C-alpha positions as CSV (number, residue, x, y, z in Angstrom):
1,M,-0.2,-0.2,0.4
2,Q,1.0,3.7,-0.6
3,T,2.7,5.3,2.4
4,T,3.3,9.2,3.4
5,L,5.0,9.1,6.7
6,S,4.7,11.9,8.8
7,P,7.7,14.1,9.8
8,E,7.4,13.0,13.3
9,A,7.2,9.1,12.1
10,R,10.0,9.7,10.0
11,A,12.2,10.6,12.8
12,L,11.2,7.3,14.5
13,P,14.5,5.0,14.8
14,R,12.7,2.4,13.4
15,A,10.8,4.4,10.9
16,A,12.4,3.0,7.2
17,E,11.5,-0.4,9.0
18,A,7.7,0.8,9.1
19,E,7.7,2.2,5.9
20,R,8.8,-1.0,4.3
21,I,6.5,-3.4,6.3
22,L,3.2,-1.1,5.5
23,R,4.5,-1.0,1.8
24,S,4.4,-4.9,1.5
25,C,0.7,-5.0,2.9
26,V,-1.4,-5.8,-0.1
27,H,-4.6,-5.2,2.0
28,C,-6.0,-8.6,0.7
29,G,-7.5,-9.5,4.1
30,F,-6.2,-13.4,3.8
31,C,-4.9,-12.7,7.5
32,N,-8.4,-12.0,9.0
33,A,-9.5,-15.4,8.1
34,T,-6.8,-16.9,10.8
35,C,-6.9,-14.3,13.2
36,P,-8.6,-15.2,16.9
37,T,-9.7,-11.8,17.8
38,Y,-11.1,-11.1,14.5
39,Q,-13.0,-14.6,14.7
40,L,-14.4,-13.6,18.2
41,L,-15.4,-10.4,17.8
42,G,-16.0,-9.6,14.3
43,D,-14.6,-6.2,13.7
44,E,-12.0,-5.3,11.3
45,L,-10.3,-3.2,13.2
46,D,-9.7,-6.2,15.7
47,G,-8.0,-8.4,12.9
48,P,-4.6,-7.9,11.3
49,R,-5.4,-5.7,8.3
50,G,-7.3,-3.4,10.4
51,R,-4.6,-3.1,12.8
52,I,-2.1,-2.4,10.1
53,Y,-4.4,0.6,8.8
54,Q,-4.8,2.0,12.0
55,I,-0.9,2.2,12.5
56,K,-0.9,3.4,8.8
57,Q,-2.8,6.5,10.1
58,V,-0.8,7.4,13.1
59,L,2.5,7.0,11.7
60,E,1.0,9.6,8.5
61,G,-0.1,12.1,11.3
62,A,-3.7,10.8,12.3
63,P,-4.4,11.5,16.2
64,A,-3.3,8.9,18.6
65,T,-6.4,7.8,20.1
66,I,-7.3,5.6,23.2
67,E,-9.6,3.9,20.9
68,T,-6.8,2.8,18.6
69,Q,-4.4,1.5,21.3
70,Q,-7.4,-0.6,22.5
71,H,-7.6,-2.9,19.5
72,L,-3.6,-3.0,19.1
73,D,-3.9,-4.3,22.9
74,R,-6.6,-6.9,22.0
75,C,-4.0,-8.5,19.3
76,L,-2.3,-11.9,20.7
77,S,0.9,-11.3,18.7
78,C,0.2,-14.8,17.8
79,R,1.8,-14.4,14.2
80,N,-1.2,-16.6,12.9
81,C,-1.6,-13.9,10.1
82,E,2.4,-14.1,9.2
83,T,1.7,-17.7,8.7
84,T,-1.3,-16.9,6.3
85,C,0.0,-13.8,4.3
86,P,0.8,-14.3,0.9
87,S,2.9,-11.3,0.7
88,G,5.3,-11.6,4.1
89,V,4.2,-8.8,5.7
90,D,6.4,-8.6,9.2
91,Y,3.4,-7.9,11.1
92,H,4.5,-8.5,14.9
93,N,7.6,-5.7,14.3
94,L,4.9,-3.4,12.9
95,L,2.8,-3.9,15.8
96,D,5.7,-3.2,18.3
97,I,6.8,-0.4,16.3
98,G,2.9,1.2,16.6
99,R,2.2,0.2,20.1
100,A,5.6,2.1,21.1
101,V,4.2,5.3,19.5
102,L,0.9,5.2,20.7
103,D,2.3,4.1,24.3
104,Q,4.5,7.3,24.2
105,A,1.4,9.8,23.1
106,L,-1.2,8.2,25.4
107,P,-0.5,7.5,28.8
108,R,-2.1,5.0,30.4
109,P,-4.7,4.6,33.5
110,L,-3.1,4.2,36.7
111,G,-5.1,1.0,37.1
112,Q,-3.2,-0.4,33.9
113,R,0.0,1.2,34.6
114,L,-0.1,-0.6,38.2
115,L,-0.8,-4.0,36.3
116,R,1.6,-3.8,33.9
117,T,4.5,-2.6,36.5
118,A,3.8,-5.6,38.7
119,L,4.1,-7.8,36.0
120,R,7.4,-6.9,35.1
121,S,8.5,-6.7,38.4
122,L,7.5,-9.9,39.2
123,T,8.6,-11.6,36.3
124,A,12.7,-9.9,36.9
125,N,12.5,-11.6,40.3
126,P,12.3,-15.6,40.3
127,S,12.9,-15.9,43.6
128,L,10.3,-13.7,44.4
129,F,7.7,-15.2,42.0
130,K,8.0,-18.6,43.4
131,A,7.6,-17.3,46.9
132,L,4.3,-16.1,45.7
133,I,3.4,-19.5,44.1
134,N,4.0,-21.4,46.7
135,S,2.2,-19.4,49.2
136,G,-0.6,-18.5,46.6
137,S,-1.0,-22.7,46.8
138,R,-1.0,-22.9,50.2
139,L,-4.1,-20.6,50.6
140,R,-5.7,-21.5,47.0
141,P,-9.2,-21.9,48.6
142,L,-9.2,-18.5,50.3
143,L,-8.3,-16.5,47.0
144,P,-10.9,-15.3,44.0
145,H,-11.3,-18.0,41.6
146,A,-9.4,-15.6,39.0
147,V,-6.2,-16.0,40.8
148,Q,-6.8,-19.7,41.3
149,D,-6.7,-20.1,37.7
150,K,-3.3,-18.7,37.7
151,L,-1.5,-21.0,40.2
152,P,-0.4,-24.9,39.8
153,R,-3.0,-27.5,40.9
154,Q,-0.4,-28.6,43.1
155,L,2.6,-27.3,44.4
156,P,5.0,-27.9,42.0
157,Q,8.0,-30.6,42.7
158,T,11.2,-31.1,41.1
159,K,14.2,-33.6,41.4
160,A,17.7,-33.4,41.2
161,R,19.9,-32.6,38.2
162,P,22.6,-34.3,36.8
163,A,26.0,-32.7,37.4
164,P,27.9,-31.7,33.8
165,R,29.9,-34.7,32.8
166,H,29.8,-34.7,29.2
167,A,32.0,-33.3,26.6
168,R,29.1,-32.0,24.8
169,R,27.4,-29.1,26.5
170,V,24.8,-26.9,25.9
171,L,23.2,-23.5,28.0
172,L,19.5,-23.8,29.1
173,L,17.7,-20.6,29.6
174,E,16.0,-21.1,33.1
175,G,13.3,-18.5,32.4
176,C,11.5,-16.0,34.8
177,V,8.2,-17.6,35.7
178,Q,8.8,-21.4,34.9
179,P,11.2,-21.9,37.7
180,G,7.9,-21.2,40.1
181,L,5.3,-22.6,37.9
182,S,6.7,-25.9,36.5
183,P,10.2,-26.0,37.9
184,N,10.6,-29.9,36.6
185,T,10.4,-29.0,33.3
186,N,14.0,-27.6,32.9
187,A,15.2,-30.5,35.1
188,A,13.7,-33.1,33.4
189,T,15.1,-31.5,30.3
190,A,18.6,-32.0,31.7
191,R,18.0,-35.2,32.5
192,V,16.9,-36.2,29.3
193,L,19.8,-34.9,27.7
194,D,22.1,-36.1,29.8
195,R,20.9,-39.7,29.0
196,L,22.0,-38.4,25.1
197,G,25.4,-37.5,26.2
198,I,24.8,-33.7,26.6
199,S,25.5,-31.6,29.8
200,V,23.3,-28.5,30.9
201,Q,25.8,-25.9,31.6
202,P,24.6,-23.6,34.5
203,V,24.7,-20.2,34.0
204,S,22.8,-18.0,37.2
205,E,23.7,-14.7,35.8
206,A,20.9,-15.1,32.9
207,G,17.7,-14.1,33.3
208,C,14.7,-13.2,32.1
209,C,14.7,-13.0,27.9
210,G,13.1,-9.7,28.1
211,A,10.0,-10.6,26.2
212,V,7.4,-9.6,29.0
213,D,9.5,-6.1,29.2
214,Y,9.3,-5.6,25.9
215,H,5.6,-6.1,25.1
216,L,4.4,-4.2,28.4
217,D,5.4,-0.7,27.1
218,A,9.2,-1.0,28.3
219,Q,11.1,-2.0,25.2
220,H,14.2,-0.4,26.5
221,A,14.2,-2.4,29.5
222,G,13.7,-5.6,27.5
223,L,16.5,-4.9,25.3
224,Q,18.6,-4.0,28.3
225,R,17.7,-7.8,29.3
226,A,19.0,-9.0,26.1
227,R,22.3,-7.3,26.5
228,R,22.6,-8.8,30.0
229,N,21.6,-12.4,28.8
230,I,24.2,-12.2,25.9
231,D,27.1,-11.0,28.4
232,A,26.5,-14.0,30.7
233,W,25.9,-16.3,28.1
234,W,29.1,-15.1,25.8
235,P,32.0,-16.6,28.0
236,Q,30.7,-20.1,28.0
237,L,29.7,-19.9,23.9
238,Q,33.3,-19.0,23.3
239,Q,34.4,-22.1,25.6
240,G,32.4,-24.6,23.1
241,C,28.7,-24.5,24.8
242,E,27.0,-25.6,21.2
243,A,23.3,-24.4,21.9
244,I,21.5,-22.0,24.1
245,V,18.1,-24.1,24.5
246,Q,14.7,-23.0,25.8
247,T,12.0,-25.2,27.0
248,A,9.6,-22.2,26.9
249,S,8.7,-21.7,23.0
250,G,7.7,-17.9,23.7
251,C,11.2,-16.9,25.3
252,G,13.0,-18.9,22.2
253,A,11.1,-16.8,19.7
254,F,12.1,-13.6,21.4
255,I,16.0,-14.7,21.9
256,K,16.0,-15.7,18.1
257,D,14.7,-11.7,17.4
258,Y,17.5,-10.6,19.3
259,Q,19.5,-10.3,16.0
260,Q,16.8,-8.2,14.5
261,L,15.9,-6.0,17.9
262,L,19.8,-5.1,18.4
263,A,20.7,-4.7,14.7
264,N,21.5,-1.3,15.3
265,D,23.7,-1.4,18.5
266,P,27.4,-1.5,17.6
267,A,28.1,-3.3,20.8
268,Y,26.1,-5.8,20.3
269,A,24.8,-6.2,16.9
270,A,27.3,-9.5,16.0
271,K,26.9,-10.8,19.6
272,A,23.0,-11.0,18.9
273,Q,23.3,-12.5,15.7
274,Q,25.3,-15.2,16.9
275,V,23.4,-15.7,20.1
276,S,20.3,-15.9,17.7
277,A,22.0,-18.7,15.6
278,L,22.7,-20.7,18.3
279,A,19.0,-20.5,20.2
280,R,17.4,-23.6,19.9
281,D,14.0,-25.0,21.1
282,L,14.1,-28.1,23.0
283,V,12.8,-30.3,20.4
284,E,15.3,-28.8,17.6
285,V,17.9,-30.4,20.0
286,L,16.0,-33.8,20.4
287,R,14.9,-34.4,17.2
288,D,18.7,-34.4,15.6
289,E,19.7,-37.2,18.4
290,P,19.1,-41.1,18.5
291,V,16.0,-40.8,20.7
292,E,15.1,-44.1,20.0
293,Q,17.5,-45.4,22.5
294,L,15.8,-43.7,25.2
295,Q,12.9,-46.7,24.8
296,A,10.0,-44.8,25.9
297,R,7.0,-46.5,26.8
298,S,3.7,-44.9,27.1
299,G,-0.4,-46.1,27.0
300,Q,-1.7,-42.7,27.3
301,R,-3.5,-40.9,24.8
302,L,-2.1,-37.5,24.0
303,A,-3.2,-34.2,22.9
304,F,-0.3,-32.0,21.7
305,H,-1.1,-28.1,21.9
306,C,1.3,-26.5,19.7
307,P,1.8,-22.7,20.7
308,C,1.9,-20.0,18.4
309,T,5.7,-19.0,19.5
310,L,6.4,-22.5,17.9
311,Q,4.6,-23.1,15.2
312,H,4.1,-19.4,13.6
313,A,7.0,-17.4,15.2
314,Q,10.0,-20.3,15.3
315,K,8.6,-22.1,12.1
316,L,8.4,-25.2,13.9
317,G,4.9,-26.8,13.9
318,G,4.4,-30.4,13.6
319,E,8.0,-31.0,14.9
320,V,7.0,-32.1,18.8
321,E,4.5,-34.6,17.3
322,R,6.9,-36.1,14.8
323,L,9.3,-36.4,17.9
324,L,6.4,-38.1,20.1
325,E,5.4,-40.2,17.1
326,R,9.2,-41.6,16.9
327,L,8.9,-42.5,20.4
328,G,5.7,-44.5,20.2
329,F,3.3,-41.8,22.0
330,N,-0.5,-42.5,20.8
331,L,-1.3,-39.0,19.9
332,T,-4.9,-37.9,19.1
333,A,-6.4,-35.3,16.2
334,V,-6.6,-31.6,17.4
335,P,-9.0,-29.7,14.8
336,D,-8.0,-26.2,14.1
337,S,-4.6,-26.8,16.0
338,H,-3.0,-23.4,14.4
339,L,-5.4,-21.1,16.6
340,C,-4.2,-19.4,19.9
341,C,-5.2,-20.6,23.4
342,G,-5.5,-17.2,24.5
343,S,-2.1,-17.2,26.6
344,A,0.1,-15.2,24.7
345,G,2.1,-13.8,27.5
346,T,0.7,-11.6,29.9
347,Y,-2.6,-11.4,27.5
348,S,-4.2,-13.6,29.9
349,L,-4.1,-11.1,32.7
350,T,-4.6,-7.9,30.6
351,Q,-7.3,-9.2,28.4
352,P,-8.8,-11.6,30.7
353,T,-12.2,-12.1,28.9
354,L,-11.0,-12.8,25.7
355,A,-8.6,-15.0,26.7
356,R,-11.0,-17.4,28.8
357,Q,-13.1,-17.4,25.6
358,L,-10.2,-18.6,23.4
359,R,-9.0,-21.1,26.1
360,D,-12.4,-22.5,26.2
361,D,-12.3,-23.2,22.3
362,K,-9.2,-24.6,22.4
363,L,-9.7,-27.0,25.2
364,R,-12.8,-28.0,23.2
365,A,-10.5,-28.9,20.3
366,L,-7.9,-30.5,22.4
367,E,-10.0,-32.8,24.3
368,S,-12.4,-33.9,21.3
369,G,-10.1,-36.7,21.2
370,Q,-10.5,-37.9,24.8
371,P,-6.9,-37.6,25.6
372,D,-5.4,-38.4,29.1
373,V,-3.1,-35.7,28.8
374,I,-2.7,-32.6,27.3
375,A,1.0,-31.4,26.4
376,T,2.4,-28.3,25.2
377,A,5.9,-26.1,24.5
378,N,5.2,-23.1,26.6
379,I,4.8,-22.6,30.3
380,G,2.1,-19.6,29.8
381,C,0.0,-21.9,27.4
382,Q,0.3,-25.0,30.1
383,T,-0.5,-22.5,33.2
384,H,-3.3,-20.9,30.9
385,L,-5.0,-24.4,29.8
386,D,-4.5,-26.3,33.2
387,G,-6.1,-23.3,34.9
388,A,-9.4,-24.4,33.9
389,G,-9.3,-27.8,36.0
390,R,-9.9,-30.1,33.2
391,T,-7.9,-32.4,31.5
392,P,-4.1,-32.4,32.9
393,V,-1.6,-30.6,30.8
394,R,1.9,-30.9,31.1
395,H,5.1,-29.6,29.5
396,W,5.8,-32.3,26.6
397,I,9.6,-33.1,28.2
398,E,8.0,-34.2,31.1
399,V,5.5,-36.6,29.7
400,L,8.7,-38.0,27.7
401,E,10.7,-38.5,30.9
402,A,7.8,-40.2,32.7
403,A,7.7,-42.9,30.1
404,L,11.5,-43.4,30.1
405,P,12.2,-46.7,31.9
């Protein structure tokens, strides 16, 4: 589409990128066919095409409005539209640019600011978050149902990890909320990799990937977290660690974007490019290993929920399913598996009504094959789906490890 950015927009650091993305859109509307919020609300302005047009208007000088901000807020950033788009529109980066412009022009109401600040602060402190989760789990009956839905059904337990002992070594992103909500996920990962001759090298200095800050009005803080992680991982990468493994696909998608997000930072551009190149979702590691030697055995019926960040952002849709089938798992069919479950990072907290609707739709699809357990690859999806209190939801690596002799 034709675009004429305003003088103010042309002064933005990402002006050229925004103009390139806008001009790549041919306004065909194929994106709306797979947009979860458009399907729920039926409003053109709550679909990708409408949001692109609203961002275009603001960048061309139209006033920033609360209504436009709300339409952008309701986007899940699931990137399903990017998978569908025949023109290859880089929608999620345009959305980040548009949101930053609107957030600069329109200070949010006090309640929203407090919620977003609290979410960023909690994720920045895994120890505090874990303590709150443990306290909340013990006081569950006294808490509102909306809070109970966000807590694990049982106090999370974990077993010891093996000490590094193999020549092959990888780094593992511990994450910010996963140690509190599902600490056995990373521990199970270390144990399974150890069986395959790969050791997990601990790096305590690495923290949150930065995605929560970046997507909650604090892009600068998110990039600072990215830089700190690069600094923490760099010495181990120089000493031969072969990959940076993520068990949460949302974190993995963001780390793989470090190279683009820091492309204009002369001190970090080259390092960010190497870090992104070495970032691996766990399935990317295991699919290339002789996993058959693990001799997994399971009689459970399993439904796999493929998170949006795995299938649309990382383009790894179907990989976990193929790996589990190699190991003999009985997977049930999942209709509309491309649609978002409504978790979307902190979306289930900032847009709870829409998130619950999407969760209910997703659970109906996942449970249609009457599985014994639902597996997924992202802690946010796991917590959101399991919060309904229906079929148990676990990370797929825990399901795999439980099936090992």
